[in-house]
C-alpha positions as CSV (number, residue, x, y, z in Angstrom):
1,M,-20.2,8.9,21.7
2,A,-17.8,6.2,22.9
3,H,-18.8,2.6,23.5
4,H,-16.8,-0.2,25.0
5,S,-17.9,-3.8,24.5
6,R,-16.2,-7.1,25.4
7,K,-16.3,-8.3,21.8
8,F,-17.2,-6.5,18.5
9,D,-20.8,-7.3,17.5
10,L,-21.6,-6.2,14.0
11,D,-25.4,-6.2,14.5
12,R,-25.0,-4.2,17.7
13,A,-22.8,-1.7,15.9
14,F,-25.4,-1.0,13.4
15,A,-28.1,-0.8,16.1
16,L,-26.0,1.8,17.9
17,L,-25.6,3.8,14.7
18,E,-29.3,3.8,14.2
19,R,-30.4,4.4,17.8
20,H,-28.2,7.5,18.3
21,R,-28.5,8.7,14.8
22,V,-24.7,8.9,14.4
23,R,-23.6,11.1,11.6
24,N,-19.8,10.9,11.7
25,V,-18.0,7.8,12.8
26,F,-14.5,6.4,13.0
27,M,-14.3,2.6,12.2
28,P,-11.2,0.5,12.2
29,P,-10.7,-1.4,8.9
30,T,-11.3,-4.8,10.6
31,A,-14.7,-3.6,11.9
32,L,-15.7,-2.4,8.5
33,K,-14.7,-5.6,6.8
34,V,-16.6,-7.6,9.4
35,M,-19.7,-5.4,8.9
36,R,-19.8,-6.4,5.3
37,G,-21.3,-9.7,6.6
38,V,-24.7,-7.9,7.2
39,P,-26.7,-8.0,4.0
40,D,-28.5,-4.8,3.0
41,P,-27.8,-2.8,6.2
42,R,-29.7,0.2,4.9
43,G,-32.7,-2.0,4.4
44,R,-32.5,-3.3,8.0
45,Y,-31.4,-0.1,9.8
46,S,-32.2,3.5,9.4
47,L,-28.8,5.1,9.1
48,S,-27.9,8.8,9.2
49,L,-24.3,8.6,8.3
50,R,-22.6,11.6,6.7
51,S,-19.0,10.6,6.9
52,V,-17.0,7.5,7.8
53,A,-13.3,7.7,8.7
54,S,-10.9,4.8,8.9
55,G,-7.2,4.2,9.4
56,G,-4.7,1.6,10.5
57,E,-4.5,-0.5,7.3
58,A,-5.5,-0.3,3.7
59,L,-9.2,-0.9,3.0
60,G,-9.0,-1.7,-0.7
61,E,-11.3,-0.8,-3.5
62,E,-14.0,-3.5,-2.7
63,V,-14.6,-2.2,0.9
64,L,-14.7,1.4,-0.2
65,K,-17.3,0.5,-2.8
66,W,-19.3,-1.4,-0.2
67,G,-19.3,1.6,2.1
68,E,-20.8,3.8,-0.6
69,E,-23.6,1.3,-1.4
70,A,-24.3,-0.2,2.0
71,L,-23.7,2.7,4.4
72,G,-24.6,5.6,2.1
73,A,-21.5,7.5,2.9
74,S,-17.9,7.8,1.6
75,I,-15.2,6.2,3.7
76,N,-12.3,8.6,4.1
77,E,-9.1,6.7,4.8
78,F,-6.2,8.4,6.6
79,Y,-2.7,7.5,7.4
80,G,-0.2,8.2,10.2
81,Q,1.8,6.6,13.0
82,T,2.0,7.1,16.7
83,E,5.3,9.0,16.0
84,A,3.6,11.2,13.4
85,N,-0.1,11.0,13.2
86,L,-2.5,12.0,10.4
87,V,-0.1,13.1,7.7
88,V,-1.8,11.6,4.6
89,G,-5.5,11.3,4.0
90,N,-8.7,11.5,1.9
91,C,-11.6,13.9,2.2
92,H,-14.5,13.4,-0.3
93,E,-15.7,16.9,0.3
94,L,-12.5,18.4,-1.0
95,M,-10.9,16.0,-3.4
96,E,-11.5,13.1,-5.7
97,I,-11.4,9.7,-3.8
98,R,-9.4,7.2,-5.8
99,P,-10.3,3.7,-4.6
100,G,-7.4,2.0,-3.1
101,S,-5.3,5.2,-2.6
102,M,-4.3,6.5,0.9
103,G,-4.9,10.0,-0.4
104,R,-2.6,13.0,-0.5
105,P,-0.4,14.7,2.2
106,I,-2.4,16.7,4.7
107,P,-1.7,20.5,4.4
108,G,1.0,21.6,6.9
109,H,3.1,18.4,6.6
110,E,6.0,17.6,4.3
111,V,5.6,13.9,3.3
112,A,7.7,12.1,0.7
113,I,8.6,8.7,-0.6
114,I,12.3,8.1,-0.1
115,Q,14.9,5.4,-0.8
116,D,17.4,3.9,1.7
117,D,19.9,6.8,1.1
118,G,17.2,9.4,1.8
119,S,16.8,10.5,-1.8
120,R,13.2,11.0,-3.1
121,S,11.7,8.3,-5.2
122,P,10.6,9.2,-8.7
123,V,6.8,9.1,-9.5
124,G,5.6,5.6,-9.7
125,E,8.6,4.0,-7.9
126,V,8.1,2.2,-4.6
127,G,9.9,3.6,-1.6
128,E,9.3,4.3,2.1
129,I,7.0,7.0,3.4
130,A,8.8,9.6,5.4
131,V,7.8,12.8,7.2
132,R,10.2,15.7,7.5
133,R,10.9,17.3,10.9
134,P,10.1,19.6,12.6
135,D,6.4,18.8,12.3
136,P,3.6,19.7,14.8
137,V,2.3,16.1,15.1
138,M,5.7,14.4,15.2
139,F,7.1,12.8,18.4
140,L,10.2,14.3,20.1
141,G,11.8,11.0,20.6
142,Y,11.4,7.6,22.2
143,W,11.5,7.8,26.0
144,N,15.0,7.1,27.3
145,H,16.0,5.4,23.9
146,P,18.2,7.9,22.0
147,E,19.6,5.1,19.8
148,A,16.2,4.0,18.7
149,T,15.2,7.7,18.0
150,A,18.4,8.2,15.9
151,G,17.6,5.0,14.0
152,K,14.2,6.3,13.1
153,F,15.6,9.1,11.1
154,T,17.6,9.6,7.9
155,G,18.6,13.2,8.1
156,D,15.4,15.1,9.0
157,W,13.2,12.4,7.5
158,S,11.3,10.2,10.0
159,R,11.0,6.8,8.3
160,T,7.7,5.0,8.7
161,G,8.6,1.5,7.5
162,D,5.6,1.6,5.1
163,L,6.2,1.1,1.4
164,T,4.2,3.1,-1.1
165,Y,4.4,4.8,-4.5
166,Q,3.1,8.2,-5.6
167,D,1.2,8.8,-8.8
168,G,1.5,11.9,-11.0
169,D,-1.3,13.7,-9.1
170,G,0.3,13.3,-5.7
171,Y,-1.8,10.3,-4.4
172,F,-0.1,7.7,-2.3
173,W,-0.6,4.0,-2.9
174,F,0.2,1.6,-0.1
175,T,2.0,-1.7,-1.1
176,G,3.0,-3.1,2.3
177,R,5.2,-2.9,5.4
178,K,8.9,-2.9,4.7
179,D,9.2,-5.9,7.1
180,D,6.2,-7.7,5.7
181,L,7.2,-7.6,2.1
182,I,7.1,-11.0,0.4
183,I,10.1,-11.8,-1.8
184,S,9.1,-14.7,-4.1
185,S,11.4,-15.7,-7.0
186,G,12.9,-12.3,-6.8
187,Y,9.6,-10.5,-7.1
188,R,8.6,-8.0,-4.4
189,I,5.0,-8.6,-3.4
190,G,2.9,-6.4,-1.1
191,P,0.4,-8.5,1.0
192,A,-2.2,-5.6,0.9
193,E,-2.5,-5.8,-2.9
194,V,-3.1,-9.5,-2.8
195,E,-5.7,-9.2,0.0
196,D,-7.5,-6.5,-1.9
197,S,-7.7,-8.7,-5.0
198,I,-9.1,-11.6,-3.0
199,L,-11.7,-9.4,-1.3
200,N,-13.1,-8.6,-4.8
201,H,-14.4,-12.1,-4.9
202,P,-18.2,-12.0,-4.1
203,A,-17.9,-15.0,-1.8
204,V,-15.1,-13.7,0.4
205,S,-15.6,-11.8,3.6
206,L,-12.1,-11.5,5.0
207,A,-8.6,-12.3,3.8
208,A,-5.1,-12.3,5.3
209,V,-2.0,-12.8,3.3
210,I,1.5,-13.9,4.5
211,G,4.6,-15.4,3.1
212,A,5.2,-19.2,3.4
213,P,8.5,-20.9,2.9
214,H,9.1,-22.7,-0.4
215,S,12.0,-24.9,-1.4
216,V,12.4,-23.4,-4.9
217,R,10.9,-19.9,-4.8
218,G,12.2,-19.1,-1.3
219,T,8.7,-17.8,-0.3
220,V,5.3,-18.1,-1.8
221,V,2.1,-16.2,-1.1
222,K,-0.3,-17.9,1.3
223,A,-3.8,-16.6,2.0
224,S,-6.3,-17.3,4.8
225,V,-9.8,-16.7,3.6
226,K,-13.1,-16.4,5.5
227,L,-16.2,-16.9,3.3
228,K,-19.4,-14.8,3.6
229,P,-22.3,-16.2,5.6
230,A,-24.4,-18.8,3.8
231,V,-21.5,-19.4,1.3
232,E,-20.3,-23.0,1.2
233,P,-16.9,-24.0,-0.3
234,S,-17.1,-26.2,-3.4
235,A,-15.6,-29.7,-3.5
236,D,-12.5,-28.4,-5.3
237,W,-11.9,-25.6,-2.8
238,P,-8.5,-27.0,-1.5
239,S,-7.0,-27.4,-4.9
240,L,-8.1,-23.9,-6.0
241,Y,-6.2,-22.2,-3.3
242,R,-3.2,-24.5,-3.0
243,T,0.1,-22.6,-3.0
244,S,2.6,-23.9,-5.6
């Protein structure tokens, strides 16, 4: 079933899931985060969900936990790009889901974390996700832009621009876009990790993190936060979240 609406309506989304007894659904991360604003959805709607798939950005541990409790189904995150789609992912039927992880390489694809010179990153060290060609889901090249195509590759590795590290069991952990990385006082900070931490607060519905200029540190972390419905900020709210 496909549905097009002028604006995402979280109550209507739940109503559609209930009416059509949807069992398997793809939901963008932003939609799932917004749907957290509906209290006790399984108490208000009769849901038949068996699986939920999501991709496009990291969900974080808090949203995955909410999915289990509120939707009654595991959220399977997957990763890919237009140039090479669905190359890393989770499947709760086949593997352990580690909250916050992107999952492991999908069978049939050679995926690695590499450094700028194309060498593979050691376990636990942050580098850039890359997919080796030839690959059945990889693009052949950018239309009429051979220079851009060449710049996408280091040898046979197609670079994604996404920074991750891999643990000893082969799970990938997203830290941020290479061009979104925040360098503050020499520290490399991934916005996704900070957003996930903020979303763990029971009063927070949505969070977005960027780097803001700072005269001493160069850049500091700045967060925009949306509170959950019926939550009012306290009198000291501005001082609690001042960047310094």
